[in-house]
C-alpha distance (Angstrom), angle and dihedral (degrees) to the residues before:
residue distance angle dihedral
X1 . . .
X2 3.79 . .
X3 3.80 116.6 .
X4 3.81 94.3 -122.7
X5 3.81 91.5 51.6
X6 3.85 92.2 47.3
X7 3.81 90.8 52.4
X8 3.79 89.8 52.4
X9 3.84 97.1 42.2
X10 3.82 91.1 48.5
X11 3.84 89.0 46.1
X12 3.80 93.3 -128.0
X13 3.79 84.7 127.4
X14 3.82 116.6 22.4
X15 3.82 101.0 -140.7
X16 3.76 131.4 38.0
X17 3.80 93.6 -136.9
X18 3.81 90.2 55.3
X19 3.82 89.1 49.5
X20 3.79 90.0 50.1
X21 3.80 91.6 50.2
X22 3.81 91.2 48.1
X23 3.81 89.7 54.1
X24 3.79 91.6 49.0
X25 3.86 89.9 49.8
X26 3.88 90.6 52.1
X27 3.80 94.1 -115.9
X28 3.79 92.0 128.8
X29 3.80 128.8 66.3
X30 3.78 131.1 177.1
X31 3.83 120.4 -153.8
X32 3.81 90.1 -11.8
X33 3.82 97.0 -51.2
X34 3.79 129.9 101.6
X35 3.81 107.7 -102.8
X36 3.79 134.5 -151.8
X37 3.81 121.8 -135.2
X38 3.82 89.1 -108.0
X39 3.85 93.7 60.5
X40 3.81 111.1 128.8
X41 3.82 107.5 -121.6
X42 3.80 116.7 -142.2
X43 3.81 133.6 -174.5
X44 3.83 109.2 -85.8
X45 3.80 96.2 30.3
X46 3.83 115.6 136.0
X47 3.83 111.2 -137.8
X48 3.80 120.4 -164.5
X49 3.83 117.8 -163.2
X50 3.81 121.2 -170.8
X51 3.83 117.2 -151.4
X52 3.81 104.5 -176.6
X53 3.84 104.5 -69.6
X54 3.81 93.9 -10.4
X55 3.83 123.7 84.6
X56 3.79 125.2 -161.7
X57 3.80 117.6 -160.3
X58 3.83 118.9 -168.7
X59 3.82 137.8 171.9
X60 3.80 117.6 -137.7
X61 3.82 111.0 -121.8
X62 3.83 100.2 171.2
X63 3.78 138.6 6.3
X64 3.83 117.4 -145.4
X65 3.80 131.0 165.2
X66 3.81 92.8 -137.9
X67 3.77 134.4 15.3
X68 3.80 138.3 171.3
X69 3.76 117.6 -106.5
X70 3.80 90.9 -113.1
X71 3.85 91.6 53.8
X72 3.83 97.6 44.2
X73 3.83 94.3 94.3
X74 3.82 89.8 57.8
X75 3.83 90.3 69.3
X76 3.84 92.4 71.6
X77 3.79 144.0 18.5
X78 3.77 122.7 -136.4
X79 3.79 112.6 -120.8
X80 3.84 98.6 178.5
Protein backbone atom coordinates (compact mmCIF):
# COMPACT_ATOMS: atom_id res chain seq x y z
CA UNK A 1 0.00 0.00 0.00
CA UNK A 2 1.23 3.51 -0.79
CA UNK A 3 2.55 5.55 2.13
CA UNK A 4 0.07 8.41 1.66
CA UNK A 5 -2.86 5.98 1.62
CA UNK A 6 -1.58 4.15 4.73
CA UNK A 7 -1.31 7.43 6.65
CA UNK A 8 -4.91 8.23 5.72
CA UNK A 9 -6.35 4.74 6.39
CA UNK A 10 -4.60 4.55 9.77
CA UNK A 11 -5.81 8.09 10.51
CA UNK A 12 -2.35 9.34 11.43
CA UNK A 13 -3.09 12.09 8.88
CA UNK A 14 -6.75 12.81 8.15
CA UNK A 15 -6.62 13.42 4.38
CA UNK A 16 -4.59 11.74 1.67
CA UNK A 17 -3.77 15.03 -0.05
CA UNK A 18 -2.31 16.37 3.20
CA UNK A 19 -0.26 13.16 3.57
CA UNK A 20 0.96 13.56 -0.01
CA UNK A 21 2.00 17.19 0.64
CA UNK A 22 3.78 16.17 3.87
CA UNK A 23 5.80 13.59 1.91
CA UNK A 24 6.69 16.18 -0.74
CA UNK A 25 7.82 18.60 2.00
CA UNK A 26 10.10 15.90 3.54
CA UNK A 27 8.14 15.74 6.83
CA UNK A 28 7.84 11.95 6.61
CA UNK A 29 10.58 9.34 6.83
CA UNK A 30 10.44 5.55 6.77
CA UNK A 31 13.17 3.49 8.44
CA UNK A 32 15.32 6.61 8.81
CA UNK A 33 15.11 7.74 5.16
CA UNK A 34 12.99 10.45 3.57
CA UNK A 35 10.09 8.77 1.79
CA UNK A 36 7.95 9.64 -1.20
CA UNK A 37 4.16 9.24 -1.14
CA UNK A 38 4.51 6.25 -3.48
CA UNK A 39 6.66 4.24 -1.02
CA UNK A 40 5.25 0.72 -0.50
CA UNK A 41 4.51 0.32 3.23
CA UNK A 42 5.25 -3.10 4.75
CA UNK A 43 4.64 -4.62 8.18
CA UNK A 44 7.55 -3.73 10.48
CA UNK A 45 8.37 -0.38 8.85
CA UNK A 46 9.05 2.51 11.24
CA UNK A 47 7.37 5.72 10.07
CA UNK A 48 8.38 9.09 11.51
CA UNK A 49 6.03 12.05 10.97
CA UNK A 50 7.08 15.60 11.88
CA UNK A 51 4.31 18.04 12.86
CA UNK A 52 6.13 21.35 13.42
CA UNK A 53 8.18 20.82 16.59
CA UNK A 54 6.52 17.50 17.45
CA UNK A 55 7.58 14.13 16.00
CA UNK A 56 5.45 10.99 15.97
CA UNK A 57 7.22 7.66 15.49
CA UNK A 58 5.14 4.54 14.79
CA UNK A 59 5.77 0.90 13.81
CA UNK A 60 3.46 -0.64 11.22
CA UNK A 61 1.67 -3.72 12.60
CA UNK A 62 -0.82 -4.39 9.79
CA UNK A 63 -1.60 -3.08 6.31
CA UNK A 64 -5.27 -3.02 5.23
CA UNK A 65 -6.99 -1.24 2.35
CA UNK A 66 -9.95 -0.19 4.50
CA UNK A 67 -10.57 -0.04 8.22
CA UNK A 68 -13.22 1.31 10.58
CA UNK A 69 -12.38 4.41 12.56
CA UNK A 70 -12.41 2.40 15.80
CA UNK A 71 -9.90 -0.13 14.42
CA UNK A 72 -7.52 2.38 12.81
CA UNK A 73 -5.16 2.48 15.81
CA UNK A 74 -4.61 -1.29 15.56
CA UNK A 75 -2.65 -0.80 12.32
CA UNK A 76 0.33 0.72 14.17
CA UNK A 77 2.00 1.09 17.57
CA UNK A 78 3.41 4.38 18.82
CA UNK A 79 7.10 4.16 19.61
CA UNK A 80 7.66 7.79 20.67
